[in-house]
TORROBA-349897 format. One record per residue (C-alpha): residue number from 1; residue in one letter; chain; x, y, z. Coordinates in steps of 0.02 Angstrom, whole numbers, padded with zeros to 5 digits, always signed. Example, Ala and Ser with C-alpha at 12.3 -4.5 7.8 and 13.67 -1.06 7.14 Angstrom:
<rec><nr>1</nr><rest>A</rest><kette>A</kette><x>+00615</x><y>-00225</y><z>+00390</z></rec>
<rec><nr>2</nr><rest>S</rest><kette>A</kette><x>+00684</x><y>-00053</y><z>+00357</z></rec>
***
This chain:
<rec><nr>1</nr><rest>M</rest><kette>A</kette><x>-00977</x><y>+00349</y><z>+01073</z></rec>
<rec><nr>2</nr><rest>K</rest><kette>A</kette><x>-01042</x><y>+00533</y><z>+00977</z></rec>
<rec><nr>3</nr><rest>I</rest><kette>A</kette><x>-00954</x><y>+00645</y><z>+00875</z></rec>
<rec><nr>4</nr><rest>T</rest><kette>A</kette><x>-00992</x><y>+00838</y><z>+00943</z></rec>
<rec><nr>5</nr><rest>K</rest><kette>A</kette><x>-01012</x><y>+00947</y><z>+00765</z></rec>
<rec><nr>6</nr><rest>E</rest><kette>A</kette><x>-00886</x><y>+01054</y><z>+00889</z></rec>
<rec><nr>7</nr><rest>Q</rest><kette>A</kette><x>-00767</x><y>+00923</y><z>+00886</z></rec>
<rec><nr>8</nr><rest>V</rest><kette>A</kette><x>-00763</x><y>+00896</y><z>+00732</z></rec>
<rec><nr>9</nr><rest>E</rest><kette>A</kette><x>-00772</x><y>+01085</y><z>+00691</z></rec>
<rec><nr>10</nr><rest>H</rest><kette>A</kette><x>-00603</x><y>+01089</y><z>+00820</z></rec>
<rec><nr>11</nr><rest>V</rest><kette>A</kette><x>-00509</x><y>+00972</y><z>+00738</z></rec>
<rec><nr>12</nr><rest>A</rest><kette>A</kette><x>-00539</x><y>+01032</y><z>+00554</z></rec>
<rec><nr>13</nr><rest>K</rest><kette>A</kette><x>-00466</x><y>+01183</y><z>+00641</z></rec>
<rec><nr>14</nr><rest>L</rest><kette>A</kette><x>-00318</x><y>+01083</y><z>+00681</z></rec>
<rec><nr>15</nr><rest>A</rest><kette>A</kette><x>-00285</x><y>+01032</y><z>+00526</z></rec>
<rec><nr>16</nr><rest>R</rest><kette>A</kette><x>-00319</x><y>+01203</y><z>+00433</z></rec>
<rec><nr>17</nr><rest>L</rest><kette>A</kette><x>-00475</x><y>+01124</y><z>+00341</z></rec>
<rec><nr>18</nr><rest>A</rest><kette>A</kette><x>-00612</x><y>+01243</y><z>+00282</z></rec>
<rec><nr>19</nr><rest>I</rest><kette>A</kette><x>-00766</x><y>+01113</y><z>+00293</z></rec>
<rec><nr>20</nr><rest>T</rest><kette>A</kette><x>-00935</x><y>+01175</y><z>+00264</z></rec>
<rec><nr>21</nr><rest>E</rest><kette>A</kette><x>-01093</x><y>+01168</y><z>+00398</z></rec>
<rec><nr>22</nr><rest>E</rest><kette>A</kette><x>-01178</x><y>+01014</y><z>+00270</z></rec>
<rec><nr>23</nr><rest>E</rest><kette>A</kette><x>-00980</x><y>+00923</y><z>+00303</z></rec>
<rec><nr>24</nr><rest>T</rest><kette>A</kette><x>-00975</x><y>+00952</y><z>+00481</z></rec>
<rec><nr>25</nr><rest>E</rest><kette>A</kette><x>-01146</x><y>+00866</y><z>+00509</z></rec>
<rec><nr>26</nr><rest>R</rest><kette>A</kette><x>-01109</x><y>+00720</y><z>+00397</z></rec>
<rec><nr>27</nr><rest>Y</rest><kette>A</kette><x>-00892</x><y>+00698</y><z>+00454</z></rec>
<rec><nr>28</nr><rest>S</rest><kette>A</kette><x>-00982</x><y>+00680</y><z>+00644</z></rec>
<rec><nr>29</nr><rest>Q</rest><kette>A</kette><x>-01114</x><y>+00559</y><z>+00597</z></rec>
<rec><nr>30</nr><rest>Q</rest><kette>A</kette><x>-00974</x><y>+00471</y><z>+00506</z></rec>
<rec><nr>31</nr><rest>L</rest><kette>A</kette><x>-00872</x><y>+00461</y><z>+00673</z></rec>
<rec><nr>32</nr><rest>S</rest><kette>A</kette><x>-01011</x><y>+00421</y><z>+00787</z></rec>
<rec><nr>33</nr><rest>N</rest><kette>A</kette><x>-01012</x><y>+00269</y><z>+00674</z></rec>
<rec><nr>34</nr><rest>I</rest><kette>A</kette><x>-00852</x><y>+00257</y><z>+00673</z></rec>
<rec><nr>35</nr><rest>L</rest><kette>A</kette><x>-00830</x><y>+00247</y><z>+00851</z></rec>
<rec><nr>36</nr><rest>T</rest><kette>A</kette><x>-00998</x><y>+00174</y><z>+00862</z></rec>
<rec><nr>37</nr><rest>Y</rest><kette>A</kette><x>-00930</x><y>+00014</y><z>+00791</z></rec>
<rec><nr>38</nr><rest>I</rest><kette>A</kette><x>-00761</x><y>-00016</y><z>+00865</z></rec>
<rec><nr>39</nr><rest>E</rest><kette>A</kette><x>-00858</x><y>-00007</y><z>+01014</z></rec>
<rec><nr>40</nr><rest>K</rest><kette>A</kette><x>-00954</x><y>-00167</y><z>+00950</z></rec>
<rec><nr>41</nr><rest>L</rest><kette>A</kette><x>-00776</x><y>-00236</y><z>+00915</z></rec>
<rec><nr>42</nr><rest>K</rest><kette>A</kette><x>-00718</x><y>-00222</y><z>+01084</z></rec>
<rec><nr>43</nr><rest>E</rest><kette>A</kette><x>-00857</x><y>-00343</y><z>+01157</z></rec>
<rec><nr>44</nr><rest>L</rest><kette>A</kette><x>-00757</x><y>-00501</y><z>+01040</z></rec>
<rec><nr>45</nr><rest>D</rest><kette>A</kette><x>-00656</x><y>-00599</y><z>+01110</z></rec>
<rec><nr>46</nr><rest>T</rest><kette>A</kette><x>-00478</x><y>-00585</y><z>+01069</z></rec>
<rec><nr>47</nr><rest>S</rest><kette>A</kette><x>-00354</x><y>-00692</y><z>+01191</z></rec>
<rec><nr>48</nr><rest>K</rest><kette>A</kette><x>-00340</x><y>-00826</y><z>+01066</z></rec>
<rec><nr>49</nr><rest>V</rest><kette>A</kette><x>-00291</x><y>-00738</y><z>+00947</z></rec>
<rec><nr>50</nr><rest>E</rest><kette>A</kette><x>-00111</x><y>-00705</y><z>+00903</z></rec>
<rec><nr>51</nr><rest>P</rest><kette>A</kette><x>-00070</x><y>-00544</y><z>+00868</z></rec>
<rec><nr>52</nr><rest>T</rest><kette>A</kette><x>+00009</x><y>-00510</y><z>+00673</z></rec>
<rec><nr>53</nr><rest>S</rest><kette>A</kette><x>+00096</x><y>-00400</y><z>+00551</z></rec>
<rec><nr>54</nr><rest>H</rest><kette>A</kette><x>+00001</x><y>-00470</y><z>+00432</z></rec>
<rec><nr>55</nr><rest>V</rest><kette>A</kette><x>-00121</x><y>-00533</y><z>+00354</z></rec>
<rec><nr>56</nr><rest>L</rest><kette>A</kette><x>-00093</x><y>-00708</y><z>+00251</z></rec>
<rec><nr>57</nr><rest>P</rest><kette>A</kette><x>+00040</x><y>-00819</y><z>+00362</z></rec>
<rec><nr>58</nr><rest>M</rest><kette>A</kette><x>+00217</x><y>-00767</y><z>+00272</z></rec>
<rec><nr>59</nr><rest>K</rest><kette>A</kette><x>+00348</x><y>-00889</y><z>+00227</z></rec>
<rec><nr>60</nr><rest>N</rest><kette>A</kette><x>+00542</x><y>-00859</y><z>+00143</z></rec>
<rec><nr>61</nr><rest>I</rest><kette>A</kette><x>+00516</x><y>-00854</y><z>-00039</z></rec>
<rec><nr>62</nr><rest>F</rest><kette>A</kette><x>+00702</x><y>-00861</y><z>-00041</z></rec>
<rec><nr>63</nr><rest>R</rest><kette>A</kette><x>+00794</x><y>-00989</y><z>-00181</z></rec>
<rec><nr>64</nr><rest>E</rest><kette>A</kette><x>+00946</x><y>-01044</y><z>-00177</z></rec>
<rec><nr>65</nr><rest>D</rest><kette>A</kette><x>+01050</x><y>-00936</y><z>-00282</z></rec>
<rec><nr>66</nr><rest>E</rest><kette>A</kette><x>+01128</x><y>-01092</y><z>-00432</z></rec>
<rec><nr>67</nr><rest>V</rest><kette>A</kette><x>+01193</x><y>-01080</y><z>-00591</z></rec>
<rec><nr>68</nr><rest>E</rest><kette>A</kette><x>+01093</x><y>-01130</y><z>-00711</z></rec>
<rec><nr>69</nr><rest>P</rest><kette>A</kette><x>+01124</x><y>-01110</y><z>-00899</z></rec>
<rec><nr>70</nr><rest>S</rest><kette>A</kette><x>+01089</x><y>-00980</y><z>-01018</z></rec>
<rec><nr>71</nr><rest>L</rest><kette>A</kette><x>+01036</x><y>-00959</y><z>-01171</z></rec>
<rec><nr>72</nr><rest>P</rest><kette>A</kette><x>+01180</x><y>-00939</y><z>-01303</z></rec>
<rec><nr>73</nr><rest>R</rest><kette>A</kette><x>+01234</x><y>-00781</y><z>-01342</z></rec>
<rec><nr>74</nr><rest>E</rest><kette>A</kette><x>+01208</x><y>-00782</y><z>-01541</z></rec>
<rec><nr>75</nr><rest>E</rest><kette>A</kette><x>+01002</x><y>-00839</y><z>-01537</z></rec>
<rec><nr>76</nr><rest>V</rest><kette>A</kette><x>+00981</x><y>-00709</y><z>-01422</z></rec>
<rec><nr>77</nr><rest>L</rest><kette>A</kette><x>+01065</x><y>-00557</y><z>-01549</z></rec>
<rec><nr>78</nr><rest>K</rest><kette>A</kette><x>+00984</x><y>-00635</y><z>-01658</z></rec>
<rec><nr>79</nr><rest>N</rest><kette>A</kette><x>+00810</x><y>-00559</y><z>-01604</z></rec>
<rec><nr>80</nr><rest>A</rest><kette>A</kette><x>+00929</x><y>-00387</y><z>-01587</z></rec>
<rec><nr>81</nr><rest>P</rest><kette>A</kette><x>+00857</x><y>-00239</y><z>-01689</z></rec>
<rec><nr>82</nr><rest>D</rest><kette>A</kette><x>+01026</x><y>-00175</y><z>-01683</z></rec>
<rec><nr>83</nr><rest>R</rest><kette>A</kette><x>+01196</x><y>-00232</y><z>-01645</z></rec>
<rec><nr>84</nr><rest>T</rest><kette>A</kette><x>+01358</x><y>-00218</y><z>-01615</z></rec>
<rec><nr>85</nr><rest>E</rest><kette>A</kette><x>+01474</x><y>-00388</y><z>-01653</z></rec>
<rec><nr>86</nr><rest>E</rest><kette>A</kette><x>+01410</x><y>-00471</y><z>-01495</z></rec>
<rec><nr>87</nr><rest>F</rest><kette>A</kette><x>+01315</x><y>-00339</y><z>-01394</z></rec>
<rec><nr>88</nr><rest>F</rest><kette>A</kette><x>+01148</x><y>-00221</y><z>-01404</z></rec>
<rec><nr>89</nr><rest>R</rest><kette>A</kette><x>+01174</x><y>-00050</y><z>-01514</z></rec>
<rec><nr>90</nr><rest>V</rest><kette>A</kette><x>+01073</x><y>+00064</y><z>-01389</z></rec>
<rec><nr>91</nr><rest>P</rest><kette>A</kette><x>+01030</x><y>+00252</y><z>-01405</z></rec>
<rec><nr>92</nr><rest>K</rest><kette>A</kette><x>+01176</x><y>+00340</y><z>-01322</z></rec>
<rec><nr>93</nr><rest>I</rest><kette>A</kette><x>+01068</x><y>+00435</y><z>-01179</z></rec>
<rec><nr>94</nr><rest>I</rest><kette>A</kette><x>+01216</x><y>+00518</y><z>-01069</z></rec>
<rec><nr>95</nr><rest>E</rest><kette>A</kette><x>+01298</x><y>+00671</y><z>-01174</z></rec>
***
């Protein structure tokens, strides 16, 4: 399918785009190539292809929520640059 320069100019005007004559010719050719390729794709038999929303098969990635042992508090806090009793000390960010 051939897209004319007039059609490109019309769409550019609707989109409020200022394009040069060179851009008009280039876009006309590029859009024509895209539509020609789409016409070519329409020739394919896709009757046995199931519609999908993703290219890759999707599956549930959730796991059961299970309680697991955590690190001991003292072991975690020994790596803290600053601490107070059993907590991390952080800079005050709220006045």
